[in-house]
N, C-alpha and C positions, 0 to 999 in steps of 0.2 A: 327443523321446526324449533322452538325456543325452548318449549316443554319435554325435550328430545331425554332427557335425564332423566327425570321424575318419568315419563312413559315407562323406559327402560328398566328403574330399579322396581319396579310392576312387573310386567309382560316377564321378565325374566326368571320372574319364583313358579312360573307355570310348570305344571306337572302335566298337562295334557289329557288328565284322567278324563272329561269332558264330565264331572259331578254336574256341572253348570245347565248345561244344559236342559237338564230333566227336569226345571225348575226354568228357565226362561221364557218367558211368558211369547216372544218372538220371533223366537226358532220356527211353533209351530203353524202359529199365521202367518207365517210366509210361507209354506209349506219341504220347511225343512231345509230353504233355503242355508248352506253351511253356515254364510259369513251375516247372518239375519240372524245372529244368536251369540253367547256368554264369548265361549270358547270360541269362536268364528272369528269376532271382536279383539280378542288376545292376539291371536296369528296371526290377522293383518296387522294393527297396531306394532305389532314385533318385525314382522316382513316392510311394512312400510319407515319404521326410521332406516332400518338396515338397506333399504333402494330406494335413495331418497332420489335417484337422479330418475326410476322407471316412471313413468306416466301410470300410477295408478288407481282409477274408478273406485272409490272407499266409502266416500260422504255417505252413499246411504247408510251402508253399515253401520255407522256410529249415529247417525239422525233418528237410524230407527230404533236406537234405543232409549227405553222406559224410566230410563233413571229409576228403574225401584230396588236396587239394591237385593232384589233377591239372589241372586250368585252369588252373593258373597258368603250367605248365612250357613252355604251349602260347599263348600273348597275349603278343602282338607290344607291350601295353601294360603286363606285366607285373601285371596284375590279377589278384589273387586272391578270386576267390568265397566258395571259405569260411571267410576271414576279416570278408567282408560277410554272410556268412549268418550265422557266432558274432557279431559285431559284433550284428545284426539281433533271434538269440534272445535275448542279453542286453537289447534295449532290450526286446522284449515279457514278459521276465520280470519287470525290473524297475519294471512298469506295470502297472495292475489295469484288464487286458485281456482280452477274452474270447477272444484270440487264444490267451489261453496251453492247450499241450497235456495236457488230463488225465495222460494219461500220465506225461507230462513231472513233471507237478507231484507224481501220489503215487510217483514216484523221489524224486524232493526231497523229500519228507515224511518217505521210510524212510526214506535214508541217514541224515536228521540225526538220527530219533529213537533210531533202532541200527545207526548207523553201517557199515552193511553194503544194498546196492539191496533184497534182500530177507529184511534182517529176520534173518537166521538164519548172522551171524558161528562159533556153538560148531562146525556143521555144516560149515562152509567150511575149518576148520583138522582134522579128523578123517583125513585121509588121511595123517596125521604122526604119528599113535598111535602106532607099532611104531618111527619114529628116531629115533635117538637123535642131537645135533648138539651144536656143540662153545659153549662160555661166550666169547662175542665180541663186540668191539664193532660185528663185521659181523653182517648179516642177509641175510635172503634175503626180498623181499618180495612176494608170487603178486598183490595186486591182486586178488584174490581170481576172475578171470579165467575160470583154467581150470575151478573149482568151480561157477561159474555158471553154462555153457554146457548142463548138463544142466538146466536149469531153466528155463532162456531156451527153448531146442527143444518142452520138452515143456510150455506154458504157451502157443508160438506151435501148435501139431498142436490145442488145447484153442480158440484161437482161430479156427480155421476152421468149428469148428461150433459158434458163440457168433454174435448179431447184434451189429455193430460199437456199438451204441446201449445195447445189455446189458452188455461190457465199457465200454465210455468211464463204464457210471454204477456199476460196481464199482470205476474207480478211482477216480471220485469220492469213494467209500464209503471209500475208503481214506486217502485224504485228511484225512479228517475223524475216522476210528479205526485208525491205522498195524498198531495189532497184528494186525490181520485177513491182513497178509501173511504173518503166521511160517503160515499152511495151508500155505503155499506146499513148505513141507520135506516133505512129502508128493507133491508131486508132481514126479518128473524123469525121464529119460530113462535107466533103470538101466546098459545099454549103452554111453553115451556119458558115465555118472559114471564107470564103470570105468576108461573109457580114459585121463580127465583124469586123473584119480589116476596110474594108471600114466605117463605122462607128468610129474607133477610129482615121484613118482620117481624116476624115470628123469635128470630134471634134478640132482636131489637128490645121484646115487648118482656122473654122472660129475663133478661140483663137487670129490666129496670126494676120488675117485681123479685130479683132478688138482692133488691136494691145496692145498685152497682150505676154510677155516676158515670159517664162519659160522653163527650162531643162527637158530632162528626160535622168532616168540612165541607160537605155537601160537593158544589163543582168543585172546587181547588184541591177535591181527597185527589192524593199522591196515584197513582200505578208505581206499585215497590219497581218494575223491572223483571220483571221475576222469567219474563223468554228472553230476554238478552242473556243474562246468565244458564239458562240451559241449553241456547242453544250456541252456546261456547264464544262469543261477545263480551271477554272476560275488559278489556281493555276499558271497552262504554260499558257494561253495569258497570267498574267500578267509577265510572266519571260520574254517570249517573247517580248511585246511592248515595255516593256525599253530597253529591245538592241536591236530593230528596233529603239527606239526613240533615244540609246545615237547614234550610225551608222549617223542616219541622220544629229542630231547635228554637228558627225565628220566632214559631209561634208557640215558646216555650212547651210543647210535647213534651212528656215524662212518659208515659206509660202505654202501649200499645195493645187493644185487646184483636185480635185476629178470627173472621170466621172461617176460615179454609186453611188446608193442608201444607199446601203451595207457598201460601203468602208468612203464614208461621214459621216457616223452614227456612226460609230464606230471610226473614228480618230477623230471628233467630239465631241461624247456625254460619252466614254469609256472610252479612251486613258487618260483622265484628271481624273476620278475615280482611276488609276491604277501608275502613274505618277505624281510628286509632282512637283509644277510649271512648269507643262507642258506649255508649251509658243509658239505651232506653232500654226501659220494661216491655218486655213482646210475655203476653198472655193470650191463652185459648181460651177463648169462650165457653168451654165446655165447661174448664175449671172453676171458674167465678159463680157458675147456677147454685143457688142457697135454694134451691123449694120441694116445696111437699109433694113429688108426685103419686099419685096417686100408682098400686098395684096392677098391672095387669096380668091375665092367666091367657096372654095370645101368646105363638108360639113366634120367633122372628130367629133370622141367621140376619149377618151382621157384615158389607163390605166393609174392612177396615183398611184404613188409608198407610198406603206405603212410607208417605210421607210424613206419618207417626210412627208406625210401628219398624219401620227397615230404616228410616234414617238414625234412629234411638231419641229421638223426642218422646214425649209423656204427654198423657193428657187423661183425662177424666171423661169421656163420652161411653168407652166400654160400661167404667163404674157404672155407671146410670143406668144403663139398656140391664146390665144383669141382678140390678135391684129391681126392675120396676117391667121387667117380661122374661117371659121363659126362653133366652137366646141360645139356641143353637148351631156353633158354630163346626164348615166343612174341614176336614184334614190339613189342608189348604189355610190355615188359619195361622194368627201366633207371627212369627217368626218366619211362615212357612208362610203368610198368605200372598194372592196372587193379585197383580194389579189387574185394573179396569180395561188396562188402554187407552185412556184418556189421553196424557201426554202426547201419541201420535197424532191424534187425530186431527190436526190441521195439515203433518207433512204426510202425511201415510194414514189414511181416511181408510184403505182395505184394510190393511196390518190391525188398524185399532181396534175397526169391525170387525174383526175377528177374536180379537185378544177375549173383546166384552160378553163376544154370542159364547162363550168358551167360560169364560166368565159365569155369565148368568146362569147357563145351563146350570152349571155346577153348585149355585147357590140355589138353586130353586129345587136342586135334588135335597137339600136339607129342608127348606119350609118354603112355604109360599110368600111371607112376607120377608120381604130384604128391606134392611133399614143401612145407609149408606150418609158418612159422618164429612164428606167433600162433594163440593159441587158436581166437581169433574169425574168422581166416578156416578154420581145419580144422575148427569147426563151418557156417561155411556153404558150404564145399568138397567134403565126408566123404558123399556121392551114392554111392562105393558104396568095398569094402575096398583098392583100390589108392590113396588120400588117404593121408597116413600126417605125424604129427609131428614137425617136427626133430629132437627127444630119441631120436623112435623111432627114427627112421631110424640116424641114426649111433650110435645106444647097440650096435644090434645090431653096428655094426662094429670094436669093440673087441676 
């Protein structure tokens, strides 16, 4: 692997204490399969780079990592098993390896060809058909996260009734003929689609009421390539990011308002790593809200987004909620927060469902009402009507 030295520098610090396994959400979700956990990933990576000639089946271990970074919060050696998983996925993606996940390969092929994970950029912009935006050097960039959730939920429902080998064969077919993915435009959860579009409209409405001037590129809105990065396709991501950046600069964009943690994290922290002199101002929408929300006595609990609190990003979402409601958090909050399981939904839906079910029960023990600040969290935790997106909850308090 080209990044072997970097991987070695991390895994060789491991003292095998197992503290990380106490917080890794995928380990119990996979029935304590030792390699589907933080320590298992470290040990497996260490073994793999020292035994490169052996045919090891290791891909699922690293692809199943949620990248939540919970492990580093408790590791006495300061090791981030999530970073190791990212590097190992990069190594797998960079080689002609049988370890490549067919669904990951499918997503890569579709994103590169259509600039959208499902090949439906037009559908992803229709939520804003009736909204007027300002002519501005500031744009709102959705990252397509809210829009894609209804499709992924429906597709995963279908997968429960489909043999895994058939689904993987279908994924391999799409790699060869990406245009087939466009059939997905007909398969979505209608109730969730309406809900996600309503959340986006609420975000726009609150920003406008806060006197924020911004534009929306509609059908020209670029997908930021998040899945390319998350699945280890660094070379493809680098080329994709540079092309997108040049496109935005040609449109004289100077500031981007993000509406989900994953898009914010990748634009704020990953794009500057691959683009020299990156100079776009990246902000999260909650930080721009300047409204007099009325207070409520309602007791709520909150699913804090991993890509904010565990990835070193700051945002005002929790401050706003603390000011308007009676917020009670579980012990697994802040730097000890637990992932919703969302990042595993496409590749490992069973693990994702187990993680989300555990987190849902964890939050329900604190409060009937759950507020999420991420579309993936909402999609994975909305087992009942008492789960609300941040935008919907605070919009009702204006």
